[in-house]
N, CA, C and O atoms as CSV, one atom per row, in Angstrom:
chain,resi,resn,atom,element,x,y,z
A,1,MET,N,N,0.813,-1.177,0.000
A,1,MET,CA,C,0.000,0.000,0.000
A,1,MET,C,C,0.871,1.261,0.000
A,1,MET,O,O,0.592,2.205,-0.738
A,2,PHE,N,N,1.910,1.278,0.813
A,2,PHE,CA,C,2.751,2.477,0.906
A,2,PHE,C,C,3.449,2.786,-0.418
A,2,PHE,O,O,3.731,3.949,-0.707
A,3,ALA,N,N,3.730,1.769,-1.218
A,3,ALA,CA,C,4.403,2.000,-2.499
A,3,ALA,C,C,3.538,2.811,-3.454
A,3,ALA,O,O,4.060,3.472,-4.351
A,4,ALA,N,N,2.225,2.768,-3.270
A,4,ALA,CA,C,1.320,3.494,-4.160
A,4,ALA,C,C,1.197,4.975,-3.788
A,4,ALA,O,O,0.660,5.764,-4.566
A,5,LEU,N,N,1.687,5.356,-2.613
A,5,LEU,CA,C,1.568,6.737,-2.151
A,5,LEU,C,C,2.687,7.615,-2.695
A,5,LEU,O,O,3.786,7.134,-2.975
A,6,ASP,N,N,2.403,8.893,-2.841
A,6,ASP,CA,C,3.435,9.870,-3.171
A,6,ASP,C,C,4.258,10.068,-1.900
A,6,ASP,O,O,3.740,10.589,-0.911
A,7,SER,N,N,5.512,9.668,-1.906
A,7,SER,CA,C,6.317,9.648,-0.677
A,7,SER,C,C,6.515,11.038,-0.069
A,7,SER,O,O,6.472,11.177,1.153
A,8,LYS,N,N,6.727,12.048,-0.876
A,8,LYS,CA,C,6.933,13.413,-0.354
A,8,LYS,C,C,5.656,13.948,0.291
A,8,LYS,O,O,5.707,14.570,1.352
A,9,GLN,N,N,4.518,13.707,-0.345
A,9,GLN,CA,C,3.244,14.167,0.197
A,9,GLN,C,C,2.899,13.405,1.475
A,9,GLN,O,O,2.399,13.996,2.433
A,10,PHE,N,N,3.163,12.094,1.493
A,10,PHE,CA,C,2.920,11.303,2.695
A,10,PHE,C,C,3.784,11.806,3.844
A,10,PHE,O,O,3.302,11.960,4.966
A,11,GLU,N,N,5.055,12.061,3.568
A,11,GLU,CA,C,5.966,12.559,4.599
A,11,GLU,C,C,5.466,13.876,5.183
A,11,GLU,O,O,5.448,14.046,6.402
A,12,ALA,N,N,5.064,14.803,4.330
A,12,ALA,CA,C,4.582,16.107,4.793
A,12,ALA,C,C,3.339,15.948,5.667
A,12,ALA,O,O,3.232,16.583,6.716
A,13,CYS,N,N,2.407,15.109,5.239
A,13,CYS,CA,C,1.184,14.884,6.021
A,13,CYS,C,C,1.497,14.201,7.350
A,13,CYS,O,O,0.941,14.568,8.385
A,14,PHE,N,N,2.381,13.216,7.322
A,14,PHE,CA,C,2.729,12.479,8.537
A,14,PHE,C,C,3.418,13.388,9.545
A,14,PHE,O,O,3.100,13.347,10.734
A,15,VAL,N,N,4.360,14.210,9.081
A,15,VAL,CA,C,5.075,15.128,9.970
A,15,VAL,C,C,4.107,16.138,10.580
A,15,VAL,O,O,4.183,16.430,11.773
A,16,ARG,N,N,3.206,16.666,9.770
A,16,ARG,CA,C,2.227,17.629,10.274
A,16,ARG,C,C,1.311,16.977,11.314
A,16,ARG,O,O,1.015,17.581,12.345
A,17,TRP,N,N,0.865,15.756,11.047
A,17,TRP,CA,C,-0.006,15.024,11.965
A,17,TRP,C,C,0.710,14.749,13.286
A,17,TRP,O,O,0.151,14.997,14.354
A,18,MET,N,N,1.945,14.238,13.221
A,18,MET,CA,C,2.682,13.914,14.444
A,18,MET,C,C,3.048,15.177,15.229
A,18,MET,O,O,3.050,15.155,16.459
A,19,SER,N,N,3.352,16.259,14.545
A,19,SER,CA,C,3.688,17.514,15.229
A,19,SER,C,C,2.499,18.023,16.027
A,19,SER,O,O,2.668,18.607,17.097
A,20,GLY,N,N,1.301,17.803,15.510
A,20,GLY,CA,C,0.097,18.192,16.240
A,20,GLY,C,C,-0.178,17.296,17.435
A,20,GLY,O,O,-0.685,17.758,18.457
A,21,LEU,N,N,0.154,16.016,17.312
A,21,LEU,CA,C,-0.093,15.067,18.405
A,21,LEU,C,C,0.940,15.195,19.522
A,21,LEU,O,O,0.596,15.179,20.704
A,22,ILE,N,N,2.199,15.323,19.137
A,22,ILE,CA,C,3.297,15.335,20.113
A,22,ILE,C,C,4.260,16.457,19.742
A,22,ILE,O,O,5.267,16.212,19.079
A,23,PRO,N,N,3.961,17.687,20.164
A,23,PRO,CA,C,4.802,18.835,19.797
A,23,PRO,C,C,6.270,18.685,20.214
A,23,PRO,O,O,7.153,19.245,19.564
A,24,SER,N,N,6.537,17.941,21.281
A,24,SER,CA,C,7.923,17.802,21.739
A,24,SER,C,C,8.787,17.014,20.756
A,24,SER,O,O,10.014,17.045,20.858
A,25,LEU,N,N,8.165,16.303,19.797
A,25,LEU,CA,C,8.928,15.548,18.813
A,25,LEU,C,C,9.220,16.346,17.556
A,25,LEU,O,O,9.832,15.828,16.622
A,26,ALA,N,N,8.792,17.598,17.521
A,26,ALA,CA,C,9.036,18.425,16.339
A,26,ALA,C,C,10.539,18.476,16.049
A,26,ALA,O,O,11.346,18.634,16.965
A,27,ASP,N,N,10.903,18.345,14.803
A,27,ASP,CA,C,12.286,18.375,14.329
A,27,ASP,C,C,13.120,17.181,14.797
A,27,ASP,O,O,14.348,17.232,14.736
A,28,GLN,N,N,12.478,16.115,15.261
A,28,GLN,CA,C,13.190,14.895,15.649
A,28,GLN,C,C,13.041,13.869,14.527
A,28,GLN,O,O,12.067,13.900,13.775
A,29,ILE,N,N,13.999,12.972,14.421
A,29,ILE,CA,C,13.944,11.896,13.439
A,29,ILE,C,C,13.518,10.629,14.160
A,29,ILE,O,O,14.094,10.261,15.184
A,30,ILE,N,N,12.504,9.965,13.618
A,30,ILE,CA,C,12.003,8.718,14.201
A,30,ILE,C,C,12.074,7.643,13.134
A,30,ILE,O,O,11.478,7.781,12.066
A,31,ALA,N,N,12.799,6.575,13.419
A,31,ALA,CA,C,12.920,5.466,12.478
A,31,ALA,C,C,11.661,4.605,12.557
A,31,ALA,O,O,11.189,4.278,13.646
A,32,ILE,N,N,11.128,4.244,11.401
A,32,ILE,CA,C,9.948,3.389,11.330
A,32,ILE,C,C,10.334,2.141,10.562
A,32,ILE,O,O,10.946,2.218,9.497
A,33,ASP,N,N,9.966,0.974,11.118
A,33,ASP,CA,C,10.344,-0.296,10.521
A,33,ASP,C,C,9.115,-1.187,10.434
A,33,ASP,O,O,8.260,-1.154,11.319
A,34,GLY,N,N,9.021,-1.971,9.389
A,34,GLY,CA,C,7.912,-2.903,9.236
A,34,GLY,C,C,8.413,-4.296,8.936
A,34,GLY,O,O,9.412,-4.476,8.240
A,35,LYS,N,N,7.712,-5.274,9.464
A,35,LYS,CA,C,8.096,-6.666,9.247
A,35,LYS,C,C,6.837,-7.515,9.110
A,35,LYS,O,O,5.780,-7.174,9.642
A,36,THR,N,N,6.968,-8.618,8.394
A,36,THR,CA,C,5.916,-9.617,8.329
A,36,THR,C,C,6.395,-10.803,9.152
A,36,THR,O,O,7.506,-11.293,8.951
A,37,VAL,N,N,5.559,-11.266,10.079
A,37,VAL,CA,C,5.937,-12.367,10.960
A,37,VAL,C,C,5.932,-13.666,10.151
A,37,VAL,O,O,4.914,-14.061,9.582
A,38,ARG,N,N,7.070,-14.302,10.118
A,38,ARG,CA,C,7.230,-15.527,9.344
A,38,ARG,C,C,6.336,-16.640,9.902
A,38,ARG,O,O,6.251,-16.825,11.116
A,39,GLY,N,N,5.680,-17.370,9.018
A,39,GLY,CA,C,4.845,-18.498,9.425
A,39,GLY,C,C,3.528,-18.090,10.058
A,39,GLY,O,O,2.854,-18.924,10.664
A,40,SER,N,N,3.146,-16.824,9.932
A,40,SER,CA,C,1.929,-16.342,10.593
A,40,SER,C,C,0.722,-16.336,9.670
A,40,SER,O,O,-0.308,-15.750,10.004
A,41,HIS,N,N,0.833,-16.974,8.524
A,41,HIS,CA,C,-0.283,-16.945,7.577
A,41,HIS,C,C,-0.719,-18.347,7.169
A,41,HIS,O,O,-0.231,-18.898,6.182
A,42,PRO,N,N,-1.652,-18.924,7.944
A,42,PRO,CA,C,-2.224,-20.201,7.504
A,42,PRO,C,C,-2.870,-20.010,6.126
A,42,PRO,O,O,-3.055,-18.871,5.700
A,43,GLN,N,N,-3.204,-21.048,5.449
A,43,GLN,CA,C,-3.651,-20.979,4.065
A,43,GLN,C,C,-4.812,-20.020,3.837
A,43,GLN,O,O,-4.848,-19.353,2.803
A,44,ASP,N,N,-5.750,-19.929,4.753
A,44,ASP,CA,C,-6.926,-19.083,4.527
A,44,ASP,C,C,-6.889,-17.767,5.309
A,44,ASP,O,O,-7.895,-17.058,5.357
A,45,LYS,N,N,-5.771,-17.432,5.911
A,45,LYS,CA,C,-5.643,-16.212,6.724
A,45,LYS,C,C,-4.569,-15.303,6.152
A,45,LYS,O,O,-3.757,-15.715,5.323
A,46,ARG,N,N,-4.580,-14.047,6.615
A,46,ARG,CA,C,-3.543,-13.093,6.214
A,46,ARG,C,C,-2.399,-13.130,7.212
A,46,ARG,O,O,-2.592,-13.471,8.379
A,47,ALA,N,N,-1.223,-12.783,6.755
A,47,ALA,CA,C,-0.037,-12.764,7.620
A,47,ALA,C,C,-0.134,-11.606,8.624
A,47,ALA,O,O,-0.862,-10.637,8.411
A,48,ILE,N,N,0.616,-11.734,9.715
A,48,ILE,CA,C,0.697,-10.670,10.717
A,48,ILE,C,C,1.803,-9.713,10.300
A,48,ILE,O,O,2.929,-10.128,10.027
A,49,HIS,N,N,1.469,-8.432,10.253
A,49,HIS,CA,C,2.435,-7.393,9.892
A,49,HIS,C,C,2.648,-6.494,11.106
A,49,HIS,O,O,1.683,-6.071,11.744
A,50,LEU,N,N,3.898,-6.202,11.424
A,50,LEU,CA,C,4.230,-5.349,12.557
A,50,LEU,C,C,4.915,-4.079,12.073
A,50,LEU,O,O,5.758,-4.115,11.177
A,51,VAL,N,N,4.547,-2.977,12.669
A,51,VAL,CA,C,5.207,-1.698,12.380
A,51,VAL,C,C,5.663,-1.137,13.714
A,51,VAL,O,O,4.884,-1.070,14.665
A,52,SER,N,N,6.919,-0.736,13.786
A,52,SER,CA,C,7.437,-0.157,15.036
A,52,SER,C,C,8.155,1.147,14.731
A,52,SER,O,O,8.680,1.356,13.638
A,53,ALA,N,N,8.160,2.013,15.731
A,53,ALA,CA,C,8.820,3.318,15.592
A,53,ALA,C,C,9.719,3.537,16.776
A,53,ALA,O,O,10.376,4.574,16.868
C-alpha cells in the first residue's frame, strides 16, 4: 500500500499530523520499521504485519 503513495506528500502529512499530536517531537527523526511475521499466515488467513517506531 505504501508503495502506491506519493512519498513526499505522505511525509509532509505524517510530519504535520505527528507535530500536532506530540509537539515535543518536532524536528526529531524517528525510524519506522515494518516486518511480516514468518509463518503467521495459515492458508486461509492473512499474515501478521508489525510496524514499530
